[in-house]
C-alpha positions in Angstrom: -0.2 -0.1 -0.3 1.4 3.6 -1.1 2.8 5.4 2.1 1.3 7.9 3.3 3.6 11.7 3.6 2.4 13.8 6.9 3.4 16.7 5.2 4.9 18.9 2.0 8.3 18.3 0.7 10.8 21.4 0.1 11.1 21.0 -3.7 7.5 21.1 -5.1 6.4 21.7 -8.8 6.8 25.8 -9.8 3.3 26.0 -10.5 0.6 25.3 -7.9 -2.8 24.2 -9.5 -6.1 24.2 -7.5 -7.3 20.8 -8.3 -4.7 17.6 -9.4 -6.5 14.9 -11.2 -4.8 12.0 -11.0 -5.5 9.8 -14.0 -6.1 10.9 -17.4 -8.9 9.0 -19.1 -12.6 9.5 -19.3 -13.8 9.9 -15.3 -10.3 12.3 -15.6 -10.8 14.6 -18.5 -14.3 15.4 -17.4 -13.7 16.1 -14.3 -10.6 18.0 -15.0 -12.6 19.8 -18.0 -16.0 20.4 -15.4 -12.6 22.4 -12.5 -11.5 24.5 -15.3 -14.8 25.7 -16.8 -15.6 27.0 -13.7 -12.6 28.7 -12.8 -10.1 26.2 -11.6 -6.7 25.2 -12.5 -6.5 21.9 -12.9 -3.0 19.8 -13.8 -3.3 15.7 -14.7 -0.9 13.6 -13.9 -1.2 10.5 -15.8 1.1 7.3 -15.3 1.2 6.6 -19.3 0.0 8.8 -21.9 -4.1 9.3 -21.3 -7.0 7.1 -22.4 -6.6 4.5 -20.3 -9.4 2.4 -20.5 -11.8 4.9 -22.3 -9.3 5.0 -25.2 -9.8 1.2 -25.9 -13.3 1.1 -25.0 -16.1 0.7 -27.4 -17.0 3.9 -26.7 -20.9 3.7 -26.6 -22.6 6.2 -23.3 -25.5 4.6 -21.9 -28.0 7.5 -22.3 -32.1 7.8 -21.9 -34.5 10.0 -20.9 -35.0 11.1 -24.9 -31.9 11.8 -26.0 -31.3 14.1 -29.5 -30.5 10.2 -31.0 -33.6 8.6 -29.1 -35.8 11.0 -30.9 -34.6 11.1 -34.1 -34.8 6.8 -33.9 -38.3 7.4 -32.6 -38.1 7.2 -28.8 -38.4 10.3 -27.8 -40.7 9.0 -25.6 -38.2 7.6 -23.4 -38.2 9.6 -19.9 -36.2 10.0 -16.9 -38.3 7.9 -15.2 -38.4 5.1 -17.2 -34.2 4.8 -17.4 -34.9 4.6 -13.7 -37.3 1.5 -13.9 -34.8 -0.4 -15.6 -31.7 0.8 -14.3 -32.7 0.1 -10.6 -33.9 -3.6 -11.6 -30.5 -4.0 -13.4 -27.7 -2.6 -11.1 -29.6 -3.9 -7.8 -29.6 -2.7 -4.2 -26.7 -1.7 -2.2 -25.0 0.2 -4.7 -25.8 3.5 -5.3 -28.7 5.1 -3.1 -32.2 5.7 -5.7 -31.3 9.8 -5.5 -27.5 9.4 -6.7 -29.7 6.7 -9.9 -32.4 9.2 -9.7 -29.4 12.2 -10.5 -28.0 10.1 -12.9 -31.3 9.4 -14.9 -32.6 12.9 -14.9 -29.2 15.0 -16.3 -28.6 11.7 -18.7 -29.7 14.3 -21.5 -27.8 17.0 -20.1 -25.0 15.1 -20.4 -25.3 13.9 -23.6 -25.3 17.3 -24.6 -22.5 18.4 -22.7 -20.2 15.6 -24.5 -21.7 17.3 -27.8 -20.9 20.9 -26.8 -17.2 19.6 -26.3 -17.4 18.3 -29.7 -18.3 14.9 -29.4 -20.4 13.0 -32.4 -22.9 11.1 -31.7 -26.0 9.5 -34.3 -29.3 8.4 -34.6 -28.7 5.4 -36.7 -30.7 2.5 -35.0 -30.0 -1.2 -35.6 -32.0 -3.3 -36.0 -30.3 -6.7 -35.3 -29.1 -7.5 -31.6 -25.7 -7.1 -31.5 -23.1 -6.6 -28.6 -21.8 -3.8 -30.8 -22.8 -1.6 -33.8 -21.0 -2.1 -37.5 -19.9 1.2 -38.8 -24.0 1.5 -40.5 -24.7 2.4 -37.0 -24.5 4.5 -33.8 -27.3 4.0 -31.6 -28.5 0.6 -30.0 -30.5 -1.8 -26.9 -27.1 -2.3 -25.3 -28.4 -4.2 -22.4 -31.2 -6.4 -20.8 -33.8 -3.6 -21.8 -35.9 -6.4 -24.2 -35.1 -9.3 -21.1 -37.7 -10.3 -18.3 -37.8 -9.1 -15.7 -36.4 -5.9 -17.2 -39.1 -5.6 -19.9 -41.7 -6.3 -17.5 -41.1 -2.8 -15.6 -39.2 -0.7 -17.7 -40.8 0.2 -21.5 -37.8 -1.1 -23.8 -35.6 2.1 -24.9 -32.0 1.8 -27.4 -29.9 3.8 -24.4 -26.4 2.4 -26.2 -25.5 5.4 -28.1 -21.9 4.6 -29.6 -19.5 7.7 -30.8 -19.0 8.4 -34.3 -15.8 9.0 -35.9 -12.9 7.1 -37.2 -11.8 4.6 -34.3 -8.9 1.9 -33.4 -9.3 -1.6 -34.8 -11.5 -4.0 -37.4 -14.9 -2.7 -35.6 -14.0 0.8 -35.4 -13.9 1.4 -31.5 -14.6 4.3 -31.0 -13.0 5.0 -27.1 -10.4 6.4 -28.7 -12.1 9.3 -30.2 -13.8 9.7 -27.3 -11.5 10.3 -25.4 -9.1 12.5 -28.0 -11.5 15.2 -28.2 -12.2 15.6 -24.7 -9.1 15.3 -24.1 -8.4 18.3 -27.2 -11.3 19.8 -25.8 -9.3 20.1 -21.8 -6.0 21.1 -23.0 -8.1 24.0 -24.7 -9.0 25.2 -21.8 -6.4 25.3 -19.5 -5.6 22.0 -19.0 -2.2 21.4 -18.5 -1.5 17.3 -18.5 1.9 15.4 -17.2 2.1 12.0 -18.4 4.6 9.6 -17.7 4.1 10.3 -14.1 2.6 8.1 -11.7 1.6 9.2 -8.3 3.2 7.1 -5.5 2.2 9.4 -2.5 -0.7 11.4 -1.3 0.7 14.2 0.4 -1.5 15.3 4.1 -0.6 19.0 4.4 -2.4 19.4 7.8 -3.4 17.7 11.2 -6.5 17.1 10.6 -5.9 14.6 7.4 -7.0 16.9 4.4 -5.4 15.9 1.2 -3.3 18.5 -0.1 -0.3 17.1 -2.8 1.0 14.1 -4.3 4.7 12.7 -4.5 4.9 11.5 -8.1 7.8 10.1 -10.4 7.8 11.4 -13.5 10.1 11.1 -17.4 11.4 14.4 -19.0 8.9 15.1 -22.2 11.6 16.3 -23.9 13.6 13.2 -23.3 14.0 10.1 -25.6 13.0 8.3 -22.8 9.8 9.8 -22.7 9.0 9.4 -26.0 10.4 5.7 -26.2 7.9 5.6 -23.0 4.9 6.7 -25.4 5.4 4.2 -28.0 5.5 0.7 -25.8 2.0 2.1 -23.8 0.6 2.9 -27.4 1.7 -1.0 -28.6 0.6 -2.4 -25.2 -2.6 -0.6 -25.4 -2.8 -2.3 -28.8 -3.0 -5.5 -27.6 -5.2 -5.4 -24.7 -7.8 -4.0 -27.2 -8.0 -7.3 -28.9 -7.3 -9.2 -25.4 -4.1 -10.3 -26.6 -2.5 -10.3 -22.8 0.8 -11.9 -23.6 1.8 -9.4 -26.1 0.2 -6.7 -24.0 2.5 -7.4 -21.3 5.5 -7.9 -23.1 5.9 -4.0 -24.3 4.1 -3.2 -20.9 7.0 -4.7 -18.5 10.0 -2.7 -21.4 8.0 0.8 -21.1 7.7 0.4 -16.8 11.6 -0.9 -16.7 12.6 2.4 -18.4 10.8 4.6 -16.9 11.6 3.6 -13.2 15.2 3.8 -14.4 14.5 7.2 -15.6 11.8 9.1 -13.5 12.7 11.8 -11.1 11.0 12.3 -8.5 8.5 15.7 -8.1 5.7 16.9 -5.9 3.3 18.9 -6.3 0.3 20.7 -4.0 -3.0 21.7 -4.8 -6.7 22.3 -2.8 -8.0 19.0 -3.5 -7.1 15.5 -5.3 -9.1 13.6 -7.8 -8.8 10.0 -7.8 -9.4 8.3 -11.2 -6.6 6.3 -12.0 -8.9 3.4 -13.2 -9.4 -0.3 -11.9 -7.3 -2.9 -10.8 -7.9 -5.9 -13.6 -4.6 -5.5 -14.3 -2.6 -6.5 -10.3 -2.7 -10.5 -9.9 -2.4 -9.9 -6.6 -5.7 -7.4 -5.9 -7.7 -9.8 -8.5 -6.4 -13.4 -6.8 -7.8 -11.3 -3.2 -10.9 -10.7 -4.0 -12.2 -12.6 -7.4 -10.3 -15.7 -7.0 -12.4 -17.1 -10.2 -10.6 -14.6 -12.3 -8.1 -16.4 -13.3 -10.0 -18.4 -15.9 -11.4 -14.7 -17.7 -9.2 -12.3 -20.1 -8.6 -9.1 -17.8 -9.7 -6.3 -20.3 -8.1 -2.6 -20.0 -4.9 -1.3 -20.0 -1.3 -1.5 -17.2 -3.1 1.6 -15.8 -5.8 -0.6 -14.7 -3.2 -1.5 -11.9 -5.4 -0.2 -9.0 -2.6 2.1 -7.4 -5.2 4.7 -7.5 -7.6 2.8 -5.3 -4.7 2.1 -2.8 -3.3 5.6 -2.8 -7.1 5.9 -1.7 -7.1 3.4 1.0 -3.5 4.7 2.2 -5.2 7.6 3.8 -7.7 6.0 5.6 -10.5 4.9 1.8 -12.7 2.3 2.8 -13.6 0.3 -0.6 -16.7 -2.2 -1.8 -18.0 -4.4 -4.2 -13.9 -5.7 -5.4 -15.3 -9.0 -5.3 -18.2 -7.9 -8.2 -17.0 -8.6 -11.9 -18.5 -8.4 -15.2 -17.1 -11.0 -17.7 -18.8 -11.4 -21.3 -19.6 -14.4 -23.1 -21.0 -12.3 -26.1 -23.3 -15.1 -27.9 -24.3 -12.5 -30.9 -24.4 -11.3 -33.1 -25.9 -12.6 -35.9 -28.8 -12.8 -34.0 -29.7 -16.2 -35.1 -27.4 -17.7 -32.4 -29.6 -16.0 -30.0 -32.6 -18.5 -31.1 -30.5 -21.4 -29.5 -30.4 -22.9 -26.2 -27.3 -23.3 -23.7 -27.2 -25.7 -21.4 -24.7 -27.1 -18.8 -22.9 -30.7 -19.0 -25.7 -31.9 -16.6 -27.7 -30.8 -19.5 -30.0 -28.2 -17.4 -31.0 -25.0 -19.1 -28.6 -22.2 -17.7 -30.7 -19.0 -18.2 -32.6 -16.8 -20.9 -30.0 -16.8 -24.3 -31.3 -13.5 -24.5 -30.0 -12.0 -21.6 -26.9 -9.4 -21.8 -23.9 -11.0 -22.2 -22.3 -10.3 -18.9 -25.5 -10.9 -17.2 -26.1 -14.5 -18.8 -22.3 -14.8 -17.6 -22.9 -13.9 -14.0 -25.6 -16.8 -14.5 -23.4 -19.5 -15.8 -20.5 -18.9 -13.6 -23.2 -19.6 -10.6 -25.2 -22.6 -11.7 -22.7 -24.2 -14.0 -19.0 -23.3 -12.7 -18.6 -21.3 -16.0 -19.1 -24.1 -18.5 -22.3 -24.0 -21.2 -23.1 -25.3 -24.0 -24.9 -23.2 -27.1 -27.4 -26.2 -29.1 -28.7 -24.8 -32.3 -30.2 -26.8 -35.1 -29.8 -26.6 -38.8 -32.2 -24.2 -39.9 -30.9 -21.7 -37.3 -27.4 -22.9 -38.4 -28.2 -21.4 -41.4 -29.2 -18.5 -40.1 -26.2 -18.0 -38.7 -24.3 -18.1 -41.7 -27.0 -16.4 -43.9 -26.6 -12.9 -41.3 -22.0 -12.7 -40.9 -21.6 -10.5 -43.8 -24.7 -8.0 -42.2 -24.7 -8.4 -39.0 -20.6 -8.4 -38.2 -17.1 -6.9 -39.3 -14.0 -7.7 -38.6 -12.2 -8.9 -35.9 -15.9 -10.3 -34.8 -16.0 -11.5 -38.5 -13.2 -14.1 -38.3 -14.0 -15.0 -34.5 -17.4 -16.3 -35.7 -16.0 -17.9 -39.5 -13.9 -19.8 -36.8 -17.2 -21.2 -35.1 -18.8 -22.3 -38.0 -16.0 -24.0 -39.5 -13.9 -25.3 -36.8 -15.0 -24.3 -33.0 -18.1 -26.7 -32.9 -19.4 -29.9 -32.6 -22.0 -31.4 -35.4 -24.5 -35.1 -34.8 -27.3 -35.9 -36.8 -29.0 -36.2 -33.1 -29.3 -34.5 -30.0 -28.8 -37.7 -28.2 -25.3 -38.0 -30.4 -24.4 -34.0 -29.9 -24.5 -34.1 -26.0 -22.2 -37.2 -26.3 -20.0 -35.7 -28.3 -20.2 -32.4 -25.8 -19.6 -33.8 -22.6 -23.4 -34.1 -21.6 -25.6 -35.5 -20.1 -27.5 -36.9 -23.3 -31.2 -37.9 -21.3 -31.8 -34.4 -19.5 -30.3 -32.7 -23.0 -33.3 -34.1 -25.2 -36.0 -33.2 -22.3 -34.4 -29.7 -21.9 -34.7 -29.3 -25.4 -37.8 -30.6 -25.7 -39.5 -28.6 -22.8 -38.0 -25.3 -24.7 -39.4 -26.2 -27.7 -43.2 -27.6 -26.6 -43.3 -23.9 -24.7 -43.2 -22.7 -28.3 -45.2 -24.6 -30.3 -48.3 -24.2 -27.6 -47.9 -21.1 -27.3 -46.3 -20.6 -23.4 -43.9 -18.7 -21.7 -40.8 -19.7 -22.2 -39.5 -22.1 -19.2 -36.5 -19.5 -18.3 -38.8 -16.9 -19.2 -36.6 -15.8 -22.5 -38.9 -13.4 -24.0 -37.3 -13.1 -27.7 -35.5 -15.0 -30.5 -37.4 -18.2 -29.7 -37.4 -20.6 -32.4 -37.9 -24.5 -31.9 -34.4 -26.9 -32.1 -35.6 -29.7 -34.2 -33.9 -30.2 -37.6 -30.9 -32.3 -37.5 -28.2 -32.0 -37.9 -27.6 -29.8 -34.9 -24.6 -28.2 -33.7 -23.2 -27.8 -30.6 -20.8 -24.9 -29.4 -18.5 -24.9 -26.4 -19.1 -21.0 -24.6 -17.2 -21.8 -21.3 -14.8 -19.5 -19.5 -11.6 -19.1 -21.0 -8.8 -16.7 -20.7 -6.4 -17.2 -23.5 -7.3 -18.2 -28.0 -10.1 -17.0 -29.9 -13.1 -18.6 -27.5 -11.5 -15.7 -25.1 -13.9 -14.3 -22.2 -12.8 -10.9 -21.2 -13.8 -9.9 -18.1 -14.0 -6.2 -15.7 -13.7 -5.5 -11.9 -16.6 -3.4 -10.7 -15.2 -2.3 -7.6 -13.7 0.4 -5.8 -13.6 3.9 -3.3 -16.9 4.2 -1.1 -17.8 8.1 -2.1 -20.1 10.1 -0.8 -22.9 9.8 -2.9 -23.2 13.8 -3.3 -20.1 15.2 -3.7 -17.8 12.8 -4.8 -15.8 12.4 -1.4 -13.4 9.2 -0.5 -15.1 7.8 2.5 -13.3 6.4 5.5 -14.6 3.1 7.1 -17.0 5.4 9.4 -18.3 6.1 6.6 -16.7 9.7 7.3 -15.3 12.1 4.3 -12.0 12.2 3.6 -11.0 16.0 3.0 -9.6 17.2 0.2 -9.5 13.7 -1.5 -12.2 12.4 -4.0 -12.7 9.4 -6.8 -14.5 8.7 -9.8 -14.2 6.5 -12.6 -13.2 2.9 -11.8 -11.6 4.2 -8.3 -14.9 5.2 -6.9 -18.3 2.9 -6.6 -20.6 3.9 -8.9 -23.8 2.7 -11.1 -22.4 0.2 -12.6 -20.2 -0.8 -9.8 -22.8 -4.0 -9.1 -24.1 -5.3 -12.6 -23.2 -4.2 -15.8 -24.2 -3.3 -19.4 -22.8 -1.5 -22.5 -22.1 1.7 -22.3 -22.5 2.2 -18.4 -19.1 2.6 -17.6 -18.6 5.1 -19.3 -21.1 6.7 -18.5 -20.6 6.7 -14.9 -16.7 7.9 -15.8 -18.6 11.3 -17.2 -21.7 11.4 -14.3 -18.8 10.6 -11.4 -16.2 13.1 -13.3 -18.5 16.2 -13.8 -19.6 15.7 -10.2 -16.3 14.8 -8.5 -15.0 18.1 -11.0 -17.9 20.1 -9.6 -17.8 20.0 -6.1 -14.4 20.6 -5.6 -14.7 23.9 -7.2 -17.4 24.7 -4.7 -15.5 23.1 -1.8 -12.3 25.1 -2.7 -14.8 28.6 -2.5 -15.8 27.5 1.1 -12.3 26.8 2.3 -11.0 29.9 0.8 -13.5 32.3 2.1 
């Protein structure tokens, strides 16, 4: 755990800002812009070169309540109350209070307008098929469980996944980099200062009350050759993190870290407040083993900056953590959406959950009920549908993954019993499970596990099976994201200690803080919470700064 220094060192940086932001991903940039818009001087310290996990993400913001894009797509009737009802069911209890969730929903349209005022572009082209990430033709989609049970029974389904428009990274044109670069450029234009290759090692306490008043950090000289090499190595590492090729990503990260340790110089900086927004802890193997033992079966999603350092900095001054055991793992079974027409069974041959659930929601049940093991069963008609939809509903590299499934990574048999034996599944139970699924469709009855959409009988041989169990590497890798962080006062974003008292001068945002997505996650919710929590911290730090100095 980082050491707490009880005083401000004698050799600080010359320029003393009002606010220090630790971590330059989306949450950090949003916090910095919000504070700067209200007149504060802000310095952002980032251990890499900005962006973090936000920049390698899909660039999807979960937003609703009648956004401009929803109106264009014919869903302008989505209200903050409707969004609230859905999210209350989705995120569960004990993560954020009702006032915070209502604020998150009530301000959703305004946050989207704020992002657009800084140059971020969204579109209202609605994806007409079930997808985990829209192709380039579409920028709005149903990104969660809006159409699934029980969510569709408590709130009117509405598309809330807003994908940033622009030239993204990778074959799937992931636009997280577009989102971050746009906000970064806006931050620079309004005077926010960034120091890259600058990793915070300690929080500094300025008085006996325990108020955080600065940081000690190690930094590379921006004019040096080492700085340029570090930037190139980190960029290469991030590229492979985005593809979940962790072995190659680690190769680049280790070399960047070695170069940094050899050449970084110690510095310190004082400010009225510090905002922690330095990413999650997915790349910290010790923390992952401690809080999420089963994480060794999946591939952590993020960058080298997700090392838990921001959370540990908060803990070093007494900050409390919560939801550290929660993790979102994605076994996505679509697109093509014809895959959702099949059923998933356990090794016992029993249905696991409704296949129309969001991938992370389905994985939660698969882990709990079937030890993370599952087998997708389809018949020949459904299999043909998958092949017919590949070109229209996918693009690279997801298309290559689906081609891999249909050409190699499956089992095939003339009978359901024969397929079950090839998969290592109990044949008698699996046959009974398929019969129950078919009978409910034929008889017009509810599905046995409450699947609402994409229901079609499985009765035409040959039959196909795909092992969708958890995997840490390879073509069938399952990416995962830990969700916990520091407890914060929900009105302000101030970090709380174990007694529930605020730690003055210290805020947390993004994956450093417990937030709306810290229990359950759907696509776009993490980035939306980065904007929400970043703006919350950046706004309150100025209020607090003015009160303190009056």
